[in-house]
C-alpha positions as CSV (number, residue, x, y, z in Angstrom):
1,M,2.4,7.6,11.9
2,L,-0.5,6.1,10.0
3,R,-0.7,7.3,6.4
4,F,-3.7,7.2,4.1
5,G,-4.4,8.2,0.5
6,P,-2.3,9.7,-2.3
7,D,1.4,10.6,-2.2
8,A,0.8,14.1,-3.7
9,G,-1.5,17.0,-2.9
10,P,-2.7,18.3,0.4
11,V,-2.7,16.2,3.5
12,V,-5.0,16.2,6.5
13,I,-3.1,15.5,9.8
14,A,-5.3,14.5,12.8
15,A,-4.9,15.3,16.4
16,L,-6.9,13.1,18.8
17,P,-8.3,14.5,22.0
18,L,-6.2,14.3,25.2
19,F,-6.3,11.4,27.6
20,E,-9.1,8.8,27.5
21,E,-11.1,10.5,24.8
22,A,-8.2,9.6,22.4
23,N,-9.1,5.9,22.8
24,R,-12.8,6.6,22.3
25,T,-12.3,8.5,19.1
26,R,-9.4,6.8,17.4
27,A,-11.4,4.4,15.2
28,F,-13.7,7.3,14.3
29,T,-10.7,9.4,13.3
30,V,-9.2,6.6,11.2
31,T,-12.6,6.2,9.5
32,I,-12.6,9.9,8.6
33,L,-9.1,9.7,7.2
34,R,-9.9,6.6,5.1
35,A,-13.0,8.4,3.8
36,L,-10.9,11.4,2.8
37,A,-8.5,9.0,1.0
38,E,-11.4,7.7,-1.0
39,R,-12.1,11.3,-2.0
40,G,-8.5,11.7,-3.2
41,I,-7.2,13.5,-0.1
42,A,-4.2,12.2,1.9
43,G,-4.3,11.8,5.7
44,A,-2.0,11.2,8.6
45,L,-2.4,10.2,12.2
46,P,0.7,10.7,14.3
47,D,1.3,9.2,17.8
48,L,2.0,12.3,19.8
49,P,3.8,12.2,23.1
50,S,1.8,10.1,25.6
51,Q,-0.6,8.9,22.9
52,G,-0.8,5.6,21.0
53,E,2.5,3.9,20.8
54,S,4.4,6.7,22.5
55,V,6.5,5.5,25.5
56,R,6.3,8.9,27.3
57,P,4.1,8.6,30.4
58,T,1.2,11.1,30.7
59,H,2.7,12.6,33.8
60,E,5.8,13.7,31.9
61,T,3.8,15.5,29.2
62,T,3.3,19.3,28.9
63,L,1.3,21.3,26.4
64,P,4.4,22.7,24.6
65,I,5.7,19.1,24.2
66,L,2.4,18.0,22.6
67,R,2.3,21.1,20.3
68,E,5.9,20.6,19.3
69,G,5.2,17.0,18.5
70,F,2.3,17.8,16.3
71,A,4.2,20.6,14.6
72,A,7.1,18.2,13.9
73,A,4.7,15.6,12.5
74,A,3.1,18.1,10.2
75,A,6.4,19.5,9.0
76,S,7.7,15.9,8.2
77,L,4.9,15.5,5.6
78,G,6.5,18.0,3.3
79,R,3.2,19.0,1.8
80,P,0.5,21.6,2.3
81,A,-1.2,20.4,5.5
82,F,-4.5,20.9,7.1
83,S,-5.3,19.8,10.7
84,L,-8.3,17.8,11.7
85,T,-8.7,18.0,15.5
86,I,-11.4,16.6,17.8
87,R,-12.4,18.1,21.1
88,S,-9.2,19.0,23.1
89,G,-7.1,18.0,20.1
90,A,-7.8,21.6,19.0
91,L,-5.3,22.8,21.6
92,L,-2.5,20.9,19.9
93,D,-2.1,22.4,16.4
94,A,-1.2,26.0,17.5
95,A,2.6,25.6,16.7
96,A,2.2,23.9,13.4
97,A,2.6,25.5,10.0
98,L,-0.7,24.7,8.4
99,T,-2.8,25.9,5.5
100,G,-5.9,25.6,7.5
101,R,-7.4,24.1,10.7
102,Y,-10.5,22.0,11.0
103,H,-11.8,21.8,14.6
104,L,-14.5,19.3,15.3
105,S,-16.3,20.2,18.6
106,P,-13.3,22.1,20.0
107,M,-13.0,22.9,23.6
108,T,-10.8,25.2,25.7
109,G,-8.2,23.9,28.1
110,A,-10.3,25.3,31.0
111,D,-13.3,23.2,29.8
112,L,-11.1,20.1,29.7
113,R,-9.7,20.7,33.1
114,R,-13.2,21.1,34.6
115,E,-14.3,17.9,33.0
116,L,-11.3,16.0,34.4
117,V,-12.0,17.4,37.9
118,R,-15.7,16.5,37.7
119,A,-14.8,13.0,36.7
120,R,-12.4,12.7,39.7
121,Q,-15.0,14.1,42.1
122,A,-17.6,11.6,40.8
123,S,-15.1,8.8,41.3
124,A,-14.3,10.0,44.8
125,R,-17.9,10.0,45.8
126,E,-18.4,6.5,44.6
127,S,-15.3,5.2,46.4
128,G,-15.9,7.3,49.6
129,Q,-12.4,8.7,49.3
130,P,-11.9,12.5,50.0
131,F,-10.9,14.7,47.1
132,D,-10.3,18.5,47.3
133,A,-10.3,20.1,43.9
134,A,-8.4,23.1,45.2
135,S,-5.4,20.8,46.1
136,I,-4.6,20.5,42.4
137,D,-3.3,24.0,42.3
138,T,-0.9,23.4,45.1
139,A,0.2,19.8,44.3
140,A,3.9,19.2,43.5
141,D,3.5,15.7,42.2
142,P,1.4,14.5,39.3
143,V,-2.4,14.3,40.0
144,E,-4.6,11.4,39.1
145,L,-7.7,12.6,37.2
146,A,-10.0,10.4,35.2
147,G,-7.6,7.5,35.4
148,N,-4.6,9.5,34.2
149,M,-1.6,10.7,36.1
150,I,-1.2,14.3,34.9
151,A,1.6,16.7,35.5
152,T,0.6,19.8,37.5
153,Q,2.4,21.9,34.9
154,L,0.1,20.6,32.2
155,L,-3.0,21.3,34.4
156,R,-1.7,24.9,34.9
157,E,-1.1,25.3,31.1
158,L,-4.6,24.1,30.3
159,T,-6.2,26.9,32.4
160,D,-5.6,29.6,29.7
161,A,-5.2,27.3,26.6
162,V,-7.6,28.1,23.7
163,P,-7.8,26.8,20.1
164,V,-6.2,28.9,17.4
165,A,-8.8,30.9,15.5
166,L,-6.7,31.8,12.4
167,A,-7.7,30.0,9.2
168,T,-10.0,27.7,11.2
169,R,-13.2,26.0,10.3
170,T,-15.2,25.1,13.4
171,V,-17.8,22.3,13.2
172,R,-20.0,21.0,15.9
173,L,-22.8,18.5,16.5
174,E,-26.3,19.7,15.9
175,T,-27.0,19.1,19.6
176,E,-24.3,21.6,20.7
177,A,-25.3,25.1,21.6
178,K,-22.0,26.8,21.0
179,P,-21.5,28.7,17.7
180,A,-19.9,27.0,14.7
181,D,-19.3,27.5,11.0
182,A,-21.4,24.4,10.4
183,K,-23.3,21.8,12.4
184,L,-23.5,18.1,11.5
185,S,-25.7,15.3,12.8
186,G,-23.7,12.5,14.6
187,S,-22.9,10.8,17.8
188,P,-20.7,12.3,20.6
189,L,-18.4,9.3,20.6
190,W,-16.1,11.0,23.1
191,R,-18.8,10.7,25.7
192,R,-19.2,7.0,25.5
193,A,-17.7,4.6,28.1
194,E,-16.0,2.5,25.4
195,P,-14.4,3.2,22.0
196,D,-17.0,3.3,19.3
197,N,-17.5,4.5,15.7
198,D,-20.1,6.3,13.6
199,I,-19.4,5.6,9.9
200,D,-22.2,7.9,8.7
201,F,-21.0,10.8,10.8
202,A,-17.4,10.2,9.6
203,A,-18.6,10.4,6.0
204,R,-20.3,13.7,6.7
205,V,-17.2,15.1,8.3
206,A,-15.1,13.9,5.4
207,D,-17.4,15.5,2.9
208,D,-17.3,18.8,4.7
209,I,-13.5,18.7,5.0
210,A,-13.1,17.9,1.3
211,A,-15.4,20.8,0.3
212,W,-13.6,23.1,2.7
213,I,-10.1,22.2,1.3
214,E,-11.4,22.7,-2.2
215,T,-12.6,26.2,-1.2
216,C,-9.2,26.9,0.4
217,A,-7.4,25.8,-2.7
218,G,-9.6,28.0,-4.8
């Protein structure tokens, strides 16, 4: 687990999005955590099951396993903890004992599943290979979607999965139509084909998190 900032006080623990978006947003997340450290707030970035240095393959991962992994990482910090999640990472902090949750452009499990299916359909059209989206619900073996082998159990779990609303600050890009507690200007890095960063956007997120934590403490 990567650690940033002071050894005392509150700590922000990050949950990256699931699957390929984790790679696209990792540098951005680290930049946010470093910016928080410069503002006197500690940060942590754990490798959850099937992410980063984890040896667990994606097709052996379920939503409870991911949530338990995040909860265990948060508990191991031994300090008041706030989550920072990006996109589908907002589905992972439900089981953790947290002082507050900061969700950046959160999405539901159903939204994630639809995006994965659309990516698979686009790939099938380009390759000329047949793909029936309905087959996902009857498949017994892991299904390949957007370059990932995903357990059918996880796909079923995503159908009804939603972010926790309790003690949550929801922040979105200015270009997003969905409601939020605040909207910031920045780049949707999770949409890009390759990993990228937006230092100015990261600084704005860090400023907003720092102000929010101060409000929570007050």
